[in-house]
BALOBA-1460 file (C-alpha; in Angstrom, 3 decimals):
// residues 292
<rec num="1" residu="x" x="-8.859" y="-35.403" z="-11.268"/>
<rec num="2" residu="x" x="-10.538" y="-34.178" z="-8.092"/>
<rec num="3" residu="x" x="-14.324" y="-33.951" z="-7.805"/>
<rec num="4" residu="x" x="-14.567" y="-30.216" z="-7.113"/>
<rec num="5" residu="x" x="-17.724" y="-28.123" z="-6.889"/>
<rec num="6" residu="x" x="-17.657" y="-24.394" z="-7.684"/>
<rec num="7" residu="x" x="-20.417" y="-22.533" z="-5.837"/>
<rec num="8" residu="x" x="-21.305" y="-19.073" z="-4.549"/>
<rec num="9" residu="x" x="-19.520" y="-17.996" z="-1.394"/>
<rec num="10" residu="x" x="-21.661" y="-17.600" z="1.738"/>
<rec num="11" residu="x" x="-20.911" y="-15.901" z="5.054"/>
<rec num="12" residu="x" x="-19.758" y="-19.095" z="6.763"/>
<rec num="13" residu="x" x="-17.085" y="-19.548" z="4.081"/>
<rec num="14" residu="x" x="-15.297" y="-16.295" z="4.875"/>
<rec num="15" residu="x" x="-13.157" y="-17.346" z="7.901"/>
<rec num="16" residu="x" x="-12.141" y="-20.539" z="6.075"/>
<rec num="17" residu="x" x="-11.234" y="-18.540" z="2.964"/>
<rec num="18" residu="x" x="-9.139" y="-16.190" z="5.097"/>
<rec num="19" residu="x" x="-7.138" y="-19.086" z="6.514"/>
<rec num="20" residu="x" x="-6.666" y="-20.579" z="3.040"/>
<rec num="21" residu="x" x="-5.571" y="-17.198" z="1.685"/>
<rec num="22" residu="x" x="-3.034" y="-16.734" z="4.478"/>
<rec num="23" residu="x" x="-1.659" y="-20.219" z="3.893"/>
<rec num="24" residu="x" x="-1.457" y="-19.840" z="0.115"/>
<rec num="25" residu="x" x="0.176" y="-16.410" z="0.065"/>
<rec num="26" residu="x" x="2.610" y="-17.281" z="2.861"/>
<rec num="27" residu="x" x="3.717" y="-20.339" z="0.893"/>
<rec num="28" residu="x" x="4.101" y="-18.214" z="-2.246"/>
<rec num="29" residu="x" x="6.060" y="-15.531" z="-0.384"/>
<rec num="30" residu="x" x="8.425" y="-18.164" z="1.010"/>
<rec num="31" residu="x" x="9.189" y="-19.307" z="-2.534"/>
<rec num="32" residu="x" x="9.488" y="-15.921" z="-4.194"/>
<rec num="33" residu="x" x="10.669" y="-13.292" z="-1.675"/>
<rec num="34" residu="x" x="14.225" y="-12.093" z="-2.486"/>
<rec num="35" residu="x" x="16.819" y="-12.955" z="0.131"/>
<rec num="36" residu="x" x="17.539" y="-9.320" z="0.989"/>
<rec num="37" residu="x" x="13.857" y="-8.585" z="1.751"/>
<rec num="38" residu="x" x="12.279" y="-9.090" z="5.190"/>
<rec num="39" residu="x" x="11.294" y="-12.715" z="5.809"/>
<rec num="40" residu="x" x="7.630" y="-13.504" z="5.041"/>
<rec num="41" residu="x" x="5.274" y="-13.458" z="8.004"/>
<rec num="42" residu="x" x="1.864" y="-14.956" z="8.629"/>
<rec num="43" residu="x" x="-0.984" y="-12.498" z="9.080"/>
<rec num="44" residu="x" x="-1.498" y="-10.872" z="12.432"/>
<rec num="45" residu="x" x="-4.911" y="-11.303" z="14.101"/>
<rec num="46" residu="x" x="-5.641" y="-7.672" z="13.252"/>
<rec num="47" residu="x" x="-4.828" y="-8.227" z="9.566"/>
<rec num="48" residu="x" x="-6.981" y="-11.364" z="9.512"/>
<rec num="49" residu="x" x="-9.903" y="-9.458" z="11.032"/>
<rec num="50" residu="x" x="-9.573" y="-6.716" z="8.408"/>
<rec num="51" residu="x" x="-9.457" y="-9.322" z="5.618"/>
<rec num="52" residu="x" x="-12.634" y="-10.962" z="6.953"/>
<rec num="53" residu="x" x="-14.417" y="-7.614" z="7.295"/>
<rec num="54" residu="x" x="-13.493" y="-6.626" z="3.730"/>
<rec num="55" residu="x" x="-14.645" y="-9.956" z="2.291"/>
<rec num="56" residu="x" x="-17.939" y="-9.847" z="4.154"/>
<rec num="57" residu="x" x="-18.459" y="-6.421" z="2.601"/>
<rec num="58" residu="x" x="-17.880" y="-7.932" z="-0.850"/>
<rec num="59" residu="x" x="-20.524" y="-10.552" z="-0.043"/>
<rec num="60" residu="x" x="-22.922" y="-7.795" z="0.987"/>
<rec num="61" residu="x" x="-22.473" y="-5.638" z="-2.109"/>
<rec num="62" residu="x" x="-21.244" y="-8.118" z="-4.750"/>
<rec num="63" residu="x" x="-22.390" y="-11.641" z="-3.861"/>
<rec num="64" residu="x" x="-22.312" y="-12.655" z="-7.520"/>
<rec num="65" residu="x" x="-18.575" y="-11.985" z="-7.667"/>
<rec num="66" residu="x" x="-17.577" y="-14.273" z="-4.779"/>
<rec num="67" residu="x" x="-17.033" y="-18.021" z="-5.286"/>
<rec num="68" residu="x" x="-15.507" y="-21.017" z="-3.525"/>
<rec num="69" residu="x" x="-14.268" y="-24.406" z="-4.680"/>
<rec num="70" residu="x" x="-14.760" y="-27.394" z="-2.414"/>
<rec num="71" residu="x" x="-14.310" y="-31.127" z="-2.459"/>
<rec num="72" residu="x" x="-14.702" y="-33.876" z="0.106"/>
<rec num="73" residu="x" x="-11.940" y="-32.358" z="2.223"/>
<rec num="74" residu="x" x="-13.528" y="-28.896" z="2.388"/>
<rec num="75" residu="x" x="-12.674" y="-25.574" z="0.769"/>
<rec num="76" residu="x" x="-9.801" y="-25.824" z="-1.700"/>
<rec num="77" residu="x" x="-9.968" y="-22.412" z="-3.348"/>
<rec num="78" residu="x" x="-11.896" y="-19.173" z="-3.674"/>
<rec num="79" residu="x" x="-12.160" y="-15.958" z="-5.664"/>
<rec num="80" residu="x" x="-13.668" y="-12.618" z="-4.662"/>
<rec num="81" residu="x" x="-14.425" y="-9.858" z="-7.156"/>
<rec num="82" residu="x" x="-16.600" y="-6.785" z="-7.450"/>
<rec num="83" residu="x" x="-18.052" y="-4.387" z="-9.992"/>
<rec num="84" residu="x" x="-17.756" y="-0.617" z="-9.623"/>
<rec num="85" residu="x" x="-19.705" y="1.030" z="-12.397"/>
<rec num="86" residu="x" x="-17.844" y="0.153" z="-15.635"/>
<rec num="87" residu="x" x="-14.916" y="-1.771" z="-14.121"/>
<rec num="88" residu="x" x="-14.690" y="-5.344" z="-12.821"/>
<rec num="89" residu="x" x="-11.977" y="-5.915" z="-10.193"/>
<rec num="90" residu="x" x="-10.534" y="-9.198" z="-8.963"/>
<rec num="91" residu="x" x="-9.930" y="-8.702" z="-5.248"/>
<rec num="92" residu="x" x="-8.426" y="-11.995" z="-4.039"/>
<rec num="93" residu="x" x="-7.938" y="-15.402" z="-5.598"/>
<rec num="94" residu="x" x="-6.207" y="-18.478" z="-4.172"/>
<rec num="95" residu="x" x="-6.016" y="-22.268" z="-4.435"/>
<rec num="96" residu="x" x="-4.808" y="-24.418" z="-1.573"/>
<rec num="97" residu="x" x="-1.045" y="-25.144" z="-1.859"/>
<rec num="98" residu="x" x="-0.397" y="-28.468" z="-3.546"/>
<rec num="99" residu="x" x="-3.600" y="-28.360" z="-5.587"/>
<rec num="100" residu="x" x="-2.571" y="-25.768" z="-8.163"/>
<rec num="101" residu="x" x="-2.499" y="-26.892" z="-11.771"/>
<rec num="102" residu="x" x="-5.596" y="-29.123" z="-11.478"/>
<rec num="103" residu="x" x="-7.975" y="-26.643" z="-13.135"/>
<rec num="104" residu="x" x="-9.507" y="-25.374" z="-9.893"/>
<rec num="105" residu="x" x="-8.154" y="-21.866" z="-10.330"/>
<rec num="106" residu="x" x="-9.329" y="-21.655" z="-13.933"/>
<rec num="107" residu="x" x="-12.885" y="-22.586" z="-12.976"/>
<rec num="108" residu="x" x="-12.942" y="-20.117" z="-10.092"/>
<rec num="109" residu="x" x="-11.680" y="-17.280" z="-12.271"/>
<rec num="110" residu="x" x="-14.246" y="-18.068" z="-14.969"/>
<rec num="111" residu="x" x="-17.041" y="-17.914" z="-12.384"/>
<rec num="112" residu="x" x="-15.826" y="-14.594" z="-10.979"/>
<rec num="113" residu="x" x="-15.307" y="-13.093" z="-14.437"/>
<rec num="114" residu="x" x="-18.874" y="-13.959" z="-15.355"/>
<rec num="115" residu="x" x="-20.034" y="-11.458" z="-12.754"/>
<rec num="116" residu="x" x="-18.256" y="-8.672" z="-14.651"/>
<rec num="117" residu="x" x="-19.253" y="-9.785" z="-18.137"/>
<rec num="118" residu="x" x="-21.063" y="-6.506" z="-18.835"/>
<rec num="119" residu="x" x="-18.110" y="-4.344" z="-17.755"/>
<rec num="120" residu="x" x="-15.981" y="-2.588" z="-20.354"/>
<rec num="121" residu="x" x="-12.796" y="-2.732" z="-18.246"/>
<rec num="122" residu="x" x="-11.050" y="-4.977" z="-15.743"/>
<rec num="123" residu="x" x="-8.360" y="-4.618" z="-13.089"/>
<rec num="124" residu="x" x="-6.396" y="-7.024" z="-10.931"/>
<rec num="125" residu="x" x="-3.192" y="-6.982" z="-8.913"/>
<rec num="126" residu="x" x="-1.163" y="-10.163" z="-9.396"/>
<rec num="127" residu="x" x="1.589" y="-11.805" z="-7.420"/>
<rec num="128" residu="x" x="4.641" y="-13.241" z="-9.151"/>
<rec num="129" residu="x" x="3.130" y="-16.746" z="-9.210"/>
<rec num="130" residu="x" x="3.775" y="-17.769" z="-12.848"/>
<rec num="131" residu="x" x="0.698" y="-20.019" z="-13.001"/>
<rec num="132" residu="x" x="-1.650" y="-17.226" z="-11.927"/>
<rec num="133" residu="x" x="0.048" y="-14.719" z="-14.217"/>
<rec num="134" residu="x" x="-0.402" y="-17.037" z="-17.219"/>
<rec num="135" residu="x" x="-4.055" y="-17.555" z="-16.318"/>
<rec num="136" residu="x" x="-4.660" y="-13.795" z="-16.263"/>
<rec num="137" residu="x" x="-2.874" y="-13.393" z="-19.594"/>
<rec num="138" residu="x" x="-5.078" y="-16.088" z="-21.124"/>
<rec num="139" residu="x" x="-8.108" y="-14.151" z="-19.852"/>
<rec num="140" residu="x" x="-7.048" y="-11.144" z="-21.893"/>
<rec num="141" residu="x" x="-5.281" y="-9.037" z="-19.280"/>
<rec num="142" residu="x" x="-2.271" y="-6.936" z="-20.253"/>
<rec num="143" residu="x" x="0.344" y="-7.328" z="-17.535"/>
<rec num="144" residu="x" x="2.337" y="-4.346" z="-16.297"/>
<rec num="145" residu="x" x="5.154" y="-4.841" z="-13.768"/>
<rec num="146" residu="x" x="4.529" y="-3.232" z="-10.397"/>
<rec num="147" residu="x" x="7.159" y="-1.534" z="-8.299"/>
<rec num="148" residu="x" x="7.280" y="-0.619" z="-4.649"/>
<rec num="149" residu="x" x="9.223" y="2.002" z="-2.745"/>
<rec num="150" residu="x" x="10.095" y="1.593" z="0.901"/>
<rec num="151" residu="x" x="12.468" y="2.807" z="3.570"/>
<rec num="152" residu="x" x="13.130" y="5.725" z="5.858"/>
<rec num="153" residu="x" x="11.974" y="9.146" z="4.726"/>
<rec num="154" residu="x" x="14.793" y="11.714" z="4.573"/>
<rec num="155" residu="x" x="13.028" y="14.634" z="6.201"/>
<rec num="156" residu="x" x="15.550" y="17.122" z="4.918"/>
<rec num="157" residu="x" x="14.329" y="16.352" z="1.391"/>
<rec num="158" residu="x" x="10.622" y="16.809" z="2.056"/>
<rec num="159" residu="x" x="8.869" y="19.396" z="-0.077"/>
<rec num="160" residu="x" x="6.317" y="21.791" z="1.381"/>
<rec num="161" residu="x" x="2.954" y="21.612" z="-0.382"/>
<rec num="162" residu="x" x="-0.402" y="23.343" z="-0.069"/>
<rec num="163" residu="x" x="-3.980" y="22.353" z="-0.744"/>
<rec num="164" residu="x" x="-4.033" y="18.996" z="1.097"/>
<rec num="165" residu="x" x="-6.264" y="18.442" z="4.121"/>
<rec num="166" residu="x" x="-7.867" y="15.693" z="6.176"/>
<rec num="167" residu="x" x="-10.712" y="13.944" z="4.402"/>
<rec num="168" residu="x" x="-14.318" y="14.136" z="5.597"/>
<rec num="169" residu="x" x="-17.343" y="11.884" z="5.018"/>
<rec num="170" residu="x" x="-18.825" y="14.455" z="2.637"/>
<rec num="171" residu="x" x="-15.707" y="14.170" z="0.422"/>
<rec num="172" residu="x" x="-16.753" y="10.741" z="-0.894"/>
<rec num="173" residu="x" x="-18.518" y="12.152" z="-4.000"/>
<rec num="174" residu="x" x="-15.379" y="14.127" z="-4.889"/>
<rec num="175" residu="x" x="-13.206" y="11.038" z="-4.383"/>
<rec num="176" residu="x" x="-15.483" y="8.926" z="-6.547"/>
<rec num="177" residu="x" x="-15.490" y="11.486" z="-9.367"/>
<rec num="178" residu="x" x="-11.695" y="11.398" z="-9.419"/>
<rec num="179" residu="x" x="-11.505" y="7.593" z="-9.390"/>
<rec num="180" residu="x" x="-14.294" y="7.295" z="-11.974"/>
<rec num="181" residu="x" x="-12.378" y="9.413" z="-14.481"/>
<rec num="182" residu="x" x="-9.192" y="7.385" z="-13.939"/>
<rec num="183" residu="x" x="-10.375" y="3.770" z="-13.712"/>
<rec num="184" residu="x" x="-14.011" y="3.761" z="-14.847"/>
<rec num="185" residu="x" x="-15.682" y="3.617" z="-11.446"/>
<rec num="186" residu="x" x="-15.591" y="5.212" z="-8.022"/>
<rec num="187" residu="x" x="-14.755" y="3.206" z="-4.909"/>
<rec num="188" residu="x" x="-18.312" y="3.476" z="-3.572"/>
<rec num="189" residu="x" x="-18.762" y="1.034" z="-0.653"/>
<rec num="190" residu="x" x="-15.020" y="0.317" z="-0.629"/>
<rec num="191" residu="x" x="-14.353" y="3.604" z="1.152"/>
<rec num="192" residu="x" x="-15.436" y="1.825" z="4.329"/>
<rec num="193" residu="x" x="-12.758" y="-0.816" z="3.764"/>
<rec num="194" residu="x" x="-10.126" y="1.792" z="2.934"/>
<rec num="195" residu="x" x="-11.017" y="3.690" z="6.102"/>
<rec num="196" residu="x" x="-10.321" y="0.508" z="8.097"/>
<rec num="197" residu="x" x="-6.803" y="0.556" z="6.685"/>
<rec num="198" residu="x" x="-5.916" y="4.243" z="6.800"/>
<rec num="199" residu="x" x="-7.098" y="7.816" z="7.144"/>
<rec num="200" residu="x" x="-8.208" y="9.851" z="4.121"/>
<rec num="201" residu="x" x="-6.516" y="12.932" z="2.729"/>
<rec num="202" residu="x" x="-8.100" y="15.200" z="0.123"/>
<rec num="203" residu="x" x="-6.312" y="17.597" z="-2.217"/>
<rec num="204" residu="x" x="-7.891" y="20.655" z="-3.730"/>
<rec num="205" residu="x" x="-5.008" y="22.447" z="-5.408"/>
<rec num="206" residu="x" x="-4.606" y="25.127" z="-8.051"/>
<rec num="207" residu="x" x="-4.347" y="22.394" z="-10.705"/>
<rec num="208" residu="x" x="-6.877" y="19.796" z="-9.671"/>
<rec num="209" residu="x" x="-8.386" y="17.392" z="-7.157"/>
<rec num="210" residu="x" x="-7.364" y="14.113" z="-5.590"/>
<rec num="211" residu="x" x="-7.346" y="11.877" z="-2.534"/>
<rec num="212" residu="x" x="-5.210" y="9.356" z="-0.695"/>
<rec num="213" residu="x" x="-5.508" y="6.922" z="2.192"/>
<rec num="214" residu="x" x="-2.440" y="6.540" z="4.428"/>
<rec num="215" residu="x" x="-1.791" y="5.132" z="7.910"/>
<rec num="216" residu="x" x="1.692" y="6.536" z="8.497"/>
<rec num="217" residu="x" x="3.390" y="3.278" z="7.500"/>
<rec num="218" residu="x" x="2.066" y="2.693" z="3.976"/>
<rec num="219" residu="x" x="0.021" y="4.222" z="1.188"/>
<rec num="220" residu="x" x="-3.293" y="2.408" z="0.710"/>
<rec num="221" residu="x" x="-4.411" y="4.219" z="-2.471"/>
<rec num="222" residu="x" x="-3.866" y="7.565" z="-4.215"/>
<rec num="223" residu="x" x="-5.757" y="9.146" z="-7.106"/>
<rec num="224" residu="x" x="-5.635" y="12.597" z="-8.650"/>
<rec num="225" residu="x" x="-6.765" y="14.523" z="-11.697"/>
<rec num="226" residu="x" x="-3.191" y="15.562" z="-12.544"/>
<rec num="227" residu="x" x="0.396" y="14.758" z="-11.604"/>
<rec num="228" residu="x" x="1.026" y="17.981" z="-9.669"/>
<rec num="229" residu="x" x="-1.881" y="17.182" z="-7.332"/>
<rec num="230" residu="x" x="-0.748" y="13.560" z="-7.043"/>
<rec num="231" residu="x" x="2.730" y="14.732" z="-6.052"/>
<rec num="232" residu="x" x="1.281" y="17.057" z="-3.405"/>
<rec num="233" residu="x" x="-0.677" y="14.171" z="-1.906"/>
<rec num="234" residu="x" x="2.299" y="11.830" z="-1.817"/>
<rec num="235" residu="x" x="4.549" y="14.479" z="-0.287"/>
<rec num="236" residu="x" x="1.950" y="14.943" z="2.453"/>
<rec num="237" residu="x" x="1.832" y="11.187" z="3.098"/>
<rec num="238" residu="x" x="5.618" y="11.084" z="3.359"/>
<rec num="239" residu="x" x="5.695" y="14.078" z="5.700"/>
<rec num="240" residu="x" x="3.341" y="12.201" z="8.063"/>
<rec num="241" residu="x" x="5.255" y="8.908" z="7.794"/>
<rec num="242" residu="x" x="6.662" y="7.017" z="10.732"/>
<rec num="243" residu="x" x="10.171" y="5.515" z="10.859"/>
<rec num="244" residu="x" x="9.464" y="3.342" z="7.779"/>
<rec num="245" residu="x" x="7.089" y="3.953" z="4.882"/>
<rec num="246" residu="x" x="5.898" y="1.817" z="1.968"/>
<rec num="247" residu="x" x="4.494" y="2.951" z="-1.382"/>
<rec num="248" residu="x" x="3.337" y="-0.276" z="-3.101"/>
<rec num="249" residu="x" x="1.731" y="-1.015" z="-6.483"/>
<rec num="250" residu="x" x="3.444" y="1.641" z="-8.583"/>
<rec num="251" residu="x" x="3.374" y="1.094" z="-12.347"/>
<rec num="252" residu="x" x="5.575" y="2.671" z="-14.994"/>
<rec num="253" residu="x" x="2.640" y="4.915" z="-15.937"/>
<rec num="254" residu="x" x="3.160" y="6.640" z="-12.589"/>
<rec num="255" residu="x" x="6.734" y="7.854" z="-12.846"/>
<rec num="256" residu="x" x="5.754" y="10.872" z="-10.733"/>
<rec num="257" residu="x" x="5.404" y="8.558" z="-7.704"/>
<rec num="258" residu="x" x="8.841" y="7.074" z="-8.310"/>
<rec num="259" residu="x" x="10.324" y="10.584" z="-8.608"/>
<rec num="260" residu="x" x="8.790" y="11.735" z="-5.316"/>
<rec num="261" residu="x" x="9.594" y="8.608" z="-3.311"/>
<rec num="262" residu="x" x="13.187" y="8.330" z="-4.545"/>
<rec num="263" residu="x" x="13.726" y="12.025" z="-3.856"/>
<rec num="264" residu="x" x="12.486" y="11.392" z="-0.304"/>
<rec num="265" residu="x" x="15.090" y="8.648" z="0.152"/>
<rec num="266" residu="x" x="12.995" y="5.493" z="-0.305"/>
<rec num="267" residu="x" x="14.386" y="2.506" z="-2.191"/>
<rec num="268" residu="x" x="12.879" y="1.012" z="-5.343"/>
<rec num="269" residu="x" x="12.078" y="-2.676" z="-5.887"/>
<rec num="270" residu="x" x="9.816" y="-4.790" z="-8.121"/>
<rec num="271" residu="x" x="6.773" y="-6.746" z="-6.955"/>
<rec num="272" residu="x" x="4.104" y="-8.465" z="-9.060"/>
<rec num="273" residu="x" x="1.956" y="-7.125" z="-11.875"/>
<rec num="274" residu="x" x="-1.042" y="-4.922" z="-12.517"/>
<rec num="275" residu="x" x="-3.424" y="-6.604" z="-14.939"/>
<rec num="276" residu="x" x="-5.596" y="-4.324" z="-17.071"/>
<rec num="277" residu="x" x="-8.215" y="-5.245" z="-19.659"/>
<rec num="278" residu="x" x="-10.033" y="-2.751" z="-21.849"/>
<rec num="279" residu="x" x="-8.077" y="0.171" z="-20.395"/>
<rec num="280" residu="x" x="-4.600" y="1.616" z="-19.947"/>
<rec num="281" residu="x" x="-2.832" y="1.440" z="-16.574"/>
<rec num="282" residu="x" x="-4.563" y="4.093" z="-14.423"/>
<rec num="283" residu="x" x="-2.635" y="7.331" z="-13.841"/>
<rec num="284" residu="x" x="-2.076" y="9.399" z="-11.800"/>
<rec num="285" residu="x" x="-3.002" y="6.486" z="-9.571"/>
<rec num="286" residu="x" x="-1.419" y="4.184" z="-7.014"/>
<rec num="287" residu="x" x="-3.898" y="1.356" z="-6.654"/>
<rec num="288" residu="x" x="-4.816" y="-0.808" z="-3.702"/>
<rec num="289" residu="x" x="-3.922" y="-4.486" z="-3.965"/>
<rec num="290" residu="x" x="-7.414" y="-5.808" z="-3.138"/>
<rec num="291" residu="x" x="-9.688" y="-2.785" z="-3.578"/>
<rec num="292" residu="x" x="-7.832" y="-1.615" z="-6.717"/>
């Protein structure tokens, strides 16, 4: 047994945690990525910088949800989580490759979960790592398979929609009302992190309201009050797509997203799980992997 200390994360831990995260998820991707998928890649410097910025924001707003594990060799694991109103979300969680199965991950998850003890609901996005999946199940999370859709958009199949426009800073209250009704809490300070990833779109249609963040290559998040508005948002994202587009983190509760993306010519695959506790899988909603 290793002599491991679990303690609160501090600012100096963030670059080390980023490197550990990159190492751990690259190793996992090498073991689990199907042969016909693109080969796993290490993070780009830009991706690493975004990861560090997002985690520093967690430390600013949710220091009680961020923990590290260390022994005589240094940092061997970490977990970051946050609370948004009634929902606790696990953002990122990793143990150094070769040290899994020693109880480090369990202790980290227990520390992070303690921060959300007063929350009525929980969300996390899990990889296919069977050890992590079992740990989430033991913590009371229902596990729902996630799908992703990717490929080249067939522009002859695009549908024309109305009521979708560019988002503005004063749209944040509208966005948070939509997310609050779906998942139990708005994104609040996480809009800054989403804006680092993509540009916002807002829908105000005849049937409802909604928003999405997209960068032309992938959907970062999408939420709406009804499926018709969600479809309008996704069609707009696809219309603005580059040569390749990715719609990740789609659950079976969001068949509308599968219908739209398959109609547009994307291909369907499976990838990981959405863990929910105290709630049903959010819909109409395509969640973000770290900001949920």
